[in-house]
Jmol script that loads the backbone (N, CA, C; Angstrom):
load data "model"
ATOM      1  N   MET A   1      13.504   8.699 -26.724  1.00  0.00           N
ATOM      2  CA  MET A   1      14.401   7.445 -26.806  1.00  0.00           C
ATOM      3  C   MET A   1      15.539   7.878 -25.276  1.00  0.00           C
ATOM      4  N   GLU A   2      15.423   6.476 -24.668  1.00  0.00           N
ATOM      5  CA  GLU A   2      15.816   6.878 -23.651  1.00  0.00           C
ATOM      6  C   GLU A   2      17.771   6.547 -23.707  1.00  0.00           C
ATOM      7  N   LEU A   3      18.188   7.143 -22.991  1.00  0.00           N
ATOM      8  CA  LEU A   3      19.789   7.231 -22.798  1.00  0.00           C
ATOM      9  C   LEU A   3      20.596   5.824 -23.359  1.00  0.00           C
ATOM     10  N   ASP A   4      19.790   5.056 -22.203  1.00  0.00           N
ATOM     11  CA  ASP A   4      20.699   3.536 -22.547  1.00  0.00           C
ATOM     12  C   ASP A   4      20.035   3.131 -23.831  1.00  0.00           C
ATOM     13  N   LYS A   5      19.133   3.381 -24.625  1.00  0.00           N
ATOM     14  CA  LYS A   5      18.879   3.023 -26.027  1.00  0.00           C
ATOM     15  C   LYS A   5      19.449   3.585 -27.132  1.00  0.00           C
ATOM     16  N   ILE A   6      19.789   4.784 -26.796  1.00  0.00           N
ATOM     17  CA  ILE A   6      20.681   5.449 -27.472  1.00  0.00           C
ATOM     18  C   ILE A   6      22.253   4.901 -27.573  1.00  0.00           C
ATOM     19  N   GLU A   7      22.408   4.658 -26.486  1.00  0.00           N
ATOM     20  CA  GLU A   7      23.826   3.777 -26.175  1.00  0.00           C
ATOM     21  C   GLU A   7      23.959   2.513 -26.612  1.00  0.00           C
ATOM     22  N   LYS A   8      23.258   1.729 -26.897  1.00  0.00           N
ATOM     23  CA  LYS A   8      23.389   0.466 -27.507  1.00  0.00           C
ATOM     24  C   LYS A   8      23.133   0.433 -28.850  1.00  0.00           C
ATOM     25  N   ILE A   9      23.290   1.208 -29.864  1.00  0.00           N
ATOM     26  CA  ILE A   9      22.671   1.596 -31.049  1.00  0.00           C
ATOM     27  C   ILE A   9      24.291   1.600 -31.687  1.00  0.00           C
ATOM     28  N   SER A  10      24.736   0.322 -32.098  1.00  0.00           N
ATOM     29  CA  SER A  10      26.086   1.105 -32.917  1.00  0.00           C
ATOM     30  C   SER A  10      26.510   1.521 -33.819  1.00  0.00           C
ATOM     31  N   LEU A  11      28.271   2.124 -33.778  1.00  0.00           N
ATOM     32  CA  LEU A  11      28.182   2.999 -35.122  1.00  0.00           C
ATOM     33  C   LEU A  11      27.952   2.835 -36.251  1.00  0.00           C
ATOM     34  N   LYS A  12      28.014   1.085 -36.745  1.00  0.00           N
ATOM     35  CA  LYS A  12      27.190   0.375 -37.966  1.00  0.00           C
ATOM     36  C   LYS A  12      25.808   0.750 -38.054  1.00  0.00           C
ATOM     37  N   ASP A  13      25.075   0.759 -37.024  1.00  0.00           N
ATOM     38  CA  ASP A  13      23.502   0.930 -37.161  1.00  0.00           C
ATOM     39  C   ASP A  13      23.349   2.576 -36.919  1.00  0.00           C
ATOM     40  N   PHE A  14      23.923   3.249 -36.529  1.00  0.00           N
ATOM     41  CA  PHE A  14      24.014   4.919 -36.345  1.00  0.00           C
ATOM     42  C   PHE A  14      23.850   4.722 -38.111  1.00  0.00           C
ATOM     43  N   GLY A  15      25.352   4.893 -38.474  1.00  0.00           N
ATOM     44  CA  GLY A  15      25.684   5.151 -40.432  1.00  0.00           C
ATOM     45  C   GLY A  15      24.822   4.678 -41.082  1.00  0.00           C
ATOM     46  N   GLN A  16      24.489   3.564 -40.390  1.00  0.00           N
ATOM     47  CA  GLN A  16      22.897   3.265 -41.738  1.00  0.00           C
ATOM     48  C   GLN A  16      22.003   4.421 -41.871  1.00  0.00           C
ATOM     49  N   ARG A  17      21.302   4.315 -40.570  1.00  0.00           N
ATOM     50  CA  ARG A  17      20.292   5.139 -40.445  1.00  0.00           C
ATOM     51  C   ARG A  17      20.798   6.465 -40.922  1.00  0.00           C
ATOM     52  N   LEU A  18      21.726   7.031 -40.941  1.00  0.00           N
ATOM     53  CA  LEU A  18      22.001   8.669 -41.279  1.00  0.00           C
ATOM     54  C   LEU A  18      21.910   8.042 -43.003  1.00  0.00           C
ATOM     55  N   ALA A  19      22.794   7.017 -43.500  1.00  0.00           N
ATOM     56  CA  ALA A  19      22.623   7.088 -45.437  1.00  0.00           C
ATOM     57  C   ALA A  19      21.164   6.886 -45.389  1.00  0.00           C
ATOM     58  N   ALA A  20      20.209   6.080 -44.508  1.00  0.00           N
ATOM     59  CA  ALA A  20      18.853   5.765 -45.252  1.00  0.00           C
ATOM     60  C   ALA A  20      18.352   7.177 -45.073  1.00  0.00           C
ATOM     61  N   LEU A  21      18.539   8.235 -44.398  1.00  0.00           N
ATOM     62  CA  LEU A  21      17.774   9.390 -44.169  1.00  0.00           C
ATOM     63  C   LEU A  21      18.550  10.403 -45.486  1.00  0.00           C
ATOM     64  N   LEU A  22      19.957   9.899 -46.005  1.00  0.00           N
ATOM     65  CA  LEU A  22      20.555  10.970 -46.749  1.00  0.00           C
ATOM     66  C   LEU A  22      19.694  10.897 -47.862  1.00  0.00           C
ATOM     67  N   HIS A  23      19.677   9.316 -48.222  1.00  0.00           N
ATOM     68  CA  HIS A  23      18.739   9.203 -49.375  1.00  0.00           C
ATOM     69  C   HIS A  23      17.564   9.275 -49.635  1.00  0.00           C
ATOM     70  N   THR A  24      16.748   9.701 -48.723  1.00  0.00           N
ATOM     71  CA  THR A  24      15.757  10.005 -48.939  1.00  0.00           C
ATOM     72  C   THR A  24      15.270  11.643 -49.392  1.00  0.00           C
ATOM     73  N   LYS A  25      16.466  12.465 -49.206  1.00  0.00           N
ATOM     74  CA  LYS A  25      16.540  14.056 -49.368  1.00  0.00           C
ATOM     75  C   LYS A  25      17.074  14.306 -50.770  1.00  0.00           C
ATOM     76  N   ASN A  26      16.301  14.255 -51.515  1.00  0.00           N
ATOM     77  CA  ASN A  26      16.697  14.503 -52.794  1.00  0.00           C
ATOM     78  C   ASN A  26      17.190  16.395 -52.741  1.00  0.00           C
ATOM     79  N   GLY A  27      18.546  16.423 -53.316  1.00  0.00           N
ATOM     80  CA  GLY A  27      19.146  17.732 -53.180  1.00  0.00           C
ATOM     81  C   GLY A  27      20.137  17.635 -51.986  1.00  0.00           C
ATOM     82  N   GLY A  28      19.838  16.869 -51.134  1.00  0.00           N
ATOM     83  CA  GLY A  28      20.669  16.968 -49.841  1.00  0.00           C
ATOM     84  C   GLY A  28      20.394  18.008 -48.881  1.00  0.00           C
ATOM     85  N   TYR A  29      20.758  18.127 -47.875  1.00  0.00           N
ATOM     86  CA  TYR A  29      20.629  18.906 -46.629  1.00  0.00           C
ATOM     87  C   TYR A  29      21.579  20.430 -47.081  1.00  0.00           C
ATOM     88  N   ASN A  30      20.670  21.422 -46.507  1.00  0.00           N
ATOM     89  CA  ASN A  30      21.193  22.761 -46.293  1.00  0.00           C
ATOM     90  C   ASN A  30      22.192  23.432 -45.284  1.00  0.00           C
ATOM     91  N   SER A  31      21.873  22.722 -44.334  1.00  0.00           N
ATOM     92  CA  SER A  31      22.428  22.542 -42.856  1.00  0.00           C
ATOM     93  C   SER A  31      22.578  21.305 -42.518  1.00  0.00           C
ATOM     94  N   ILE A  32      23.159  21.432 -40.876  1.00  0.00           N
ATOM     95  CA  ILE A  32      23.598  20.423 -40.410  1.00  0.00           C
ATOM     96  C   ILE A  32      22.645  20.594 -39.511  1.00  0.00           C
ATOM     97  N   THR A  33      21.662  21.151 -39.110  1.00  0.00           N
ATOM     98  CA  THR A  33      20.547  21.615 -38.232  1.00  0.00           C
ATOM     99  C   THR A  33      19.262  21.130 -38.794  1.00  0.00           C
ATOM    100  N   GLU A  34      19.378  21.430 -40.003  1.00  0.00           N
ATOM    101  CA  GLU A  34      18.263  20.696 -40.759  1.00  0.00           C
ATOM    102  C   GLU A  34      18.288  18.874 -40.794  1.00  0.00           C
ATOM    103  N   LEU A  35      19.430  18.346 -40.956  1.00  0.00           N
ATOM    104  CA  LEU A  35      19.653  16.806 -41.018  1.00  0.00           C
ATOM    105  C   LEU A  35      19.578  16.631 -39.329  1.00  0.00           C
ATOM    106  N   ILE A  36      20.113  17.258 -38.205  1.00  0.00           N
ATOM    107  CA  ILE A  36      19.410  17.146 -37.126  1.00  0.00           C
ATOM    108  C   ILE A  36      18.761  16.629 -37.037  1.00  0.00           C
ATOM    109  N   ASP A  37      17.383  18.102 -37.114  1.00  0.00           N
ATOM    110  CA  ASP A  37      15.613  17.714 -37.028  1.00  0.00           C
ATOM    111  C   ASP A  37      15.365  16.930 -37.420  1.00  0.00           C
ATOM    112  N   ASP A  38      15.455  16.349 -39.358  1.00  0.00           N
ATOM    113  CA  ASP A  38      14.903  15.258 -39.695  1.00  0.00           C
ATOM    114  C   ASP A  38      15.298  13.889 -38.996  1.00  0.00           C
ATOM    115  N   PHE A  39      16.697  14.138 -38.482  1.00  0.00           N
ATOM    116  CA  PHE A  39      17.195  12.763 -38.111  1.00  0.00           C
ATOM    117  C   PHE A  39      16.270  12.495 -36.556  1.00  0.00           C
ATOM    118  N   TRP A  40      16.061  13.639 -35.974  1.00  0.00           N
ATOM    119  CA  TRP A  40      15.853  13.242 -34.339  1.00  0.00           C
ATOM    120  C   TRP A  40      13.856  13.149 -34.623  1.00  0.00           C
ATOM    121  N   ASP A  41      13.475  13.463 -35.540  1.00  0.00           N
ATOM    122  CA  ASP A  41      11.906  13.295 -36.141  1.00  0.00           C
ATOM    123  C   ASP A  41      11.791  11.590 -36.342  1.00  0.00           C
ATOM    124  N   TYR A  42      12.734  11.355 -37.278  1.00  0.00           N
ATOM    125  CA  TYR A  42      12.418   9.829 -37.762  1.00  0.00           C
ATOM    126  C   TYR A  42      12.545   8.948 -37.267  1.00  0.00           C
ATOM    127  N   ASN A  43      14.010   9.074 -36.705  1.00  0.00           N
ATOM    128  CA  ASN A  43      14.346   7.853 -35.208  1.00  0.00           C
ATOM    129  C   ASN A  43      14.723   8.189 -34.082  1.00  0.00           C
ATOM    130  N   GLY A  44      13.653   9.234 -33.619  1.00  0.00           N
ATOM    131  CA  GLY A  44      13.434   9.443 -32.069  1.00  0.00           C
ATOM    132  C   GLY A  44      14.167  10.440 -31.233  1.00  0.00           C
ATOM    133  N   PHE A  45      15.773  10.559 -31.537  1.00  0.00           N
ATOM    134  CA  PHE A  45      16.541  11.196 -30.869  1.00  0.00           C
ATOM    135  C   PHE A  45      17.617  11.681 -31.640  1.00  0.00           C
ATOM    136  N   CYS A  46      18.179  12.710 -30.490  1.00  0.00           N
ATOM    137  CA  CYS A  46      19.208  13.485 -31.539  1.00  0.00           C
ATOM    138  C   CYS A  46      20.507  12.614 -31.978  1.00  0.00           C
ATOM    139  N   PRO A  47      21.100  12.875 -33.061  1.00  0.00           N
ATOM    140  CA  PRO A  47      21.793  12.422 -33.498  1.00  0.00           C
ATOM    141  C   PRO A  47      23.448  12.903 -33.260  1.00  0.00           C
ATOM    142  N   ASP A  48      23.150  14.302 -32.658  1.00  0.00           N
ATOM    143  CA  ASP A  48      24.571  15.266 -32.533  1.00  0.00           C
ATOM    144  C   ASP A  48      24.831  14.860 -30.702  1.00  0.00           C
ATOM    145  N   ASN A  49      23.888  14.404 -30.087  1.00  0.00           N
ATOM    146  CA  ASN A  49      24.000  13.541 -28.730  1.00  0.00           C
ATOM    147  C   ASN A  49      24.881  12.137 -28.989  1.00  0.00           C
ATOM    148  N   LYS A  50      24.231  11.130 -30.050  1.00  0.00           N
ATOM    149  CA  LYS A  50      24.454  10.310 -30.292  1.00  0.00           C
ATOM    150  C   LYS A  50      26.339  10.047 -30.596  1.00  0.00           C
ATOM    151  N   ALA A  51      26.866  11.420 -31.562  1.00  0.00           N
ATOM    152  CA  ALA A  51      28.265  11.362 -31.699  1.00  0.00           C
ATOM    153  C   ALA A  51      28.801  11.574 -30.928  1.00  0.00           C
ATOM    154  N   VAL A  52      28.329  12.372 -30.050  1.00  0.00           N
ATOM    155  CA  VAL A  52      29.158  12.618 -28.506  1.00  0.00           C
ATOM    156  C   VAL A  52      29.214  11.190 -27.922  1.00  0.00           C
ATOM    157  N   LEU A  53      28.205  10.653 -27.776  1.00  0.00           N
ATOM    158  CA  LEU A  53      28.577   9.333 -27.127  1.00  0.00           C
ATOM    159  C   LEU A  53      29.449   8.467 -27.966  1.00  0.00           C
ATOM    160  N   LEU A  54      29.604   8.678 -28.974  1.00  0.00           N
ATOM    161  CA  LEU A  54      30.506   7.891 -29.836  1.00  0.00           C
ATOM    162  C   LEU A  54      32.270   8.407 -29.991  1.00  0.00           C
ATOM    163  N   GLY A  55      32.078   9.372 -28.940  1.00  0.00           N
ATOM    164  CA  GLY A  55      33.652  10.024 -28.587  1.00  0.00           C
ATOM    165  C   GLY A  55      33.613  11.352 -29.436  1.00  0.00           C
ATOM    166  N   PHE A  56      33.004  11.634 -30.462  1.00  0.00           N
ATOM    167  CA  PHE A  56      32.853  12.883 -31.598  1.00  0.00           C
ATOM    168  C   PHE A  56      32.901  14.151 -31.043  1.00  0.00           C
ATOM    169  N   ALA A  57      33.152  15.178 -31.164  1.00  0.00           N
ATOM    170  CA  ALA A  57      32.663  16.498 -30.501  1.00  0.00           C
ATOM    171  C   ALA A  57      31.328  17.009 -31.236  1.00  0.00           C
ATOM    172  N   SER A  58      30.903  16.372 -32.366  1.00  0.00           N
ATOM    173  CA  SER A  58      29.814  16.596 -32.549  1.00  0.00           C
ATOM    174  C   SER A  58      29.085  15.981 -34.193  1.00  0.00           C
ATOM    175  N   LEU A  59      28.266  15.884 -34.615  1.00  0.00           N
ATOM    176  CA  LEU A  59      27.637  14.675 -35.781  1.00  0.00           C
ATOM    177  C   LEU A  59      28.360  15.647 -36.731  1.00  0.00           C
ATOM    178  N   GLN A  60      28.761  16.910 -37.175  1.00  0.00           N
ATOM    179  CA  GLN A  60      29.550  16.895 -38.092  1.00  0.00           C
ATOM    180  C   GLN A  60      31.083  16.141 -37.904  1.00  0.00           C
ATOM    181  N   GLN A  61      31.856  16.762 -37.146  1.00  0.00           N
ATOM    182  CA  GLN A  61      33.084  16.182 -36.879  1.00  0.00           C
ATOM    183  C   GLN A  61      32.729  14.107 -37.436  1.00  0.00           C
ATOM    184  N   LEU A  62      31.615  13.774 -36.717  1.00  0.00           N
ATOM    185  CA  LEU A  62      31.480  12.055 -36.924  1.00  0.00           C
ATOM    186  C   LEU A  62      31.408  12.291 -38.704  1.00  0.00           C
ATOM    187  N   LEU A  63      30.258  12.866 -39.428  1.00  0.00           N
ATOM    188  CA  LEU A  63      29.914  13.160 -40.577  1.00  0.00           C
ATOM    189  C   LEU A  63      31.651  12.986 -41.206  1.00  0.00           C
ATOM    190  N   LYS A  64      32.530  13.883 -41.216  1.00  0.00           N
ATOM    191  CA  LYS A  64      33.419  13.720 -41.810  1.00  0.00           C
ATOM    192  C   LYS A  64      34.482  12.770 -41.593  1.00  0.00           C
ATOM    193  N   SER A  65      34.236  11.997 -40.429  1.00  0.00           N
ATOM    194  CA  SER A  65      35.064  11.268 -40.161  1.00  0.00           C
ATOM    195  C   SER A  65      35.551   9.774 -40.691  1.00  0.00           C
ATOM    196  N   LYS A  66      36.899   8.939 -40.728  1.00  0.00           N
ATOM    197  CA  LYS A  66      37.091   8.037 -41.754  1.00  0.00           C
ATOM    198  C   LYS A  66      35.950   6.947 -41.303  1.00  0.00           C
ATOM    199  N   GLU A  67      35.909   6.956 -39.907  1.00  0.00           N
ATOM    200  CA  GLU A  67      34.734   5.956 -39.691  1.00  0.00           C
ATOM    201  C   GLU A  67      33.657   5.939 -40.136  1.00  0.00           C
ATOM    202  N   MET A  68      33.066   6.823 -40.666  1.00  0.00           N
ATOM    203  CA  MET A  68      31.377   7.139 -40.946  1.00  0.00           C
ATOM    204  C   MET A  68      31.845   7.146 -42.314  1.00  0.00           C
ATOM    205  N   PHE A  69      32.628   7.562 -43.371  1.00  0.00           N
ATOM    206  CA  PHE A  69      33.377   6.993 -44.575  1.00  0.00           C
ATOM    207  C   PHE A  69      32.230   6.187 -45.439  1.00  0.00           C
ATOM    208  N   GLU A  70      32.287   4.722 -44.703  1.00  0.00           N
ATOM    209  CA  GLU A  70      31.633   3.540 -45.138  1.00  0.00           C
ATOM    210  C   GLU A  70      30.229   3.884 -45.334  1.00  0.00           C
ATOM    211  N   TYR A  71      29.552   4.696 -44.529  1.00  0.00           N
ATOM    212  CA  TYR A  71      28.135   4.520 -44.778  1.00  0.00           C
ATOM    213  C   TYR A  71      27.619   6.409 -45.294  1.00  0.00           C
ATOM    214  N   VAL A  72      28.304   7.084 -45.137  1.00  0.00           N
ATOM    215  CA  VAL A  72      28.255   8.280 -45.162  1.00  0.00           C
ATOM    216  C   VAL A  72      29.419   9.162 -45.670  1.00  0.00           C
ATOM    217  N   ASN A  73      29.415   9.672 -47.141  1.00  0.00           N
ATOM    218  CA  ASN A  73      30.111  10.724 -47.899  1.00  0.00           C
ATOM    219  C   ASN A  73      29.225  12.111 -48.110  1.00  0.00           C
ATOM    220  N   VAL A  74      30.234  12.950 -47.542  1.00  0.00           N
ATOM    221  CA  VAL A  74      29.836  14.464 -46.941  1.00  0.00           C
ATOM    222  C   VAL A  74      30.677  15.006 -48.020  1.00  0.00           C
ATOM    223  N   LEU A  75      29.986  15.457 -48.918  1.00  0.00           N
ATOM    224  CA  LEU A  75      29.882  16.557 -49.699  1.00  0.00           C
ATOM    225  C   LEU A  75      29.675  18.252 -49.477  1.00  0.00           C
ATOM    226  N   THR A  76      30.816  18.959 -48.661  1.00  0.00           N
ATOM    227  CA  THR A  76      30.893  20.364 -48.429  1.00  0.00           C
ATOM    228  C   THR A  76      31.372  21.356 -49.567  1.00  0.00           C
ATOM    229  N   THR A  77      30.338  22.252 -49.794  1.00  0.00           N
ATOM    230  CA  THR A  77      30.389  23.174 -50.562  1.00  0.00           C
ATOM    231  C   THR A  77      30.196  24.692 -50.399  1.00  0.00           C
ATOM    232  N   THR A  78      30.770  25.470 -51.163  1.00  0.00           N
ATOM    233  CA  THR A  78      30.815  26.979 -50.126  1.00  0.00           C
ATOM    234  C   THR A  78      30.882  28.269 -51.854  1.00  0.00           C
ATOM    235  N   ASN A  79      30.535  28.616 -51.393  1.00  0.00           N
ATOM    236  CA  ASN A  79      29.996  29.931 -52.490  1.00  0.00           C
ATOM    237  C   ASN A  79      31.138  30.737 -52.328  1.00  0.00           C
ATOM    238  N   GLU A  80      31.360  31.114 -53.638  1.00  0.00           N
ATOM    239  CA  GLU A  80      32.850  31.754 -53.500  1.00  0.00           C
ATOM    240  C   GLU A  80      32.242  32.558 -54.750  1.00  0.00           C
ATOM    241  N   ALA A  81      32.495  34.113 -54.562  1.00  0.00           N
ATOM    242  CA  ALA A  81      32.588  35.396 -55.200  1.00  0.00           C
ATOM    243  C   ALA A  81      33.819  35.426 -56.059  1.00  0.00           C
ATOM    244  N   VAL A  82      33.375  35.722 -57.856  1.00  0.00           N
ATOM    245  CA  VAL A  82      33.969  35.396 -58.718  1.00  0.00           C
ATOM    246  C   VAL A  82      34.297  37.691 -58.901  1.00  0.00           C
ATOM    247  N   LEU A  83      35.147  37.761 -58.489  1.00  0.00           N
ATOM    248  CA  LEU A  83      35.797  38.891 -58.637  1.00  0.00           C
ATOM    249  C   LEU A  83      36.223  39.555 -59.899  1.00  0.00           C
TER     250      LEU A  83
END
end "model"
wireframe off; spacefill off
backbone 0.3
color backbone group
């Protein structure tokens, strides 16, 4: 997709595209890289680049932002060893 077309996609449209993709993946994504690859395949452009165009450092920062909360609620998990 050309850069000018990527620039025209609003935050709302971008959020809706992310939400639609996330709802198709049972069990969620195991990595941000996996999400980026699937988004790129499905939408034809890199979501990390779009996040930067929207003023964020990365897609990961955008996903955790209050601006994206309306569309995507990100749950981060960590595995902790029990001693």
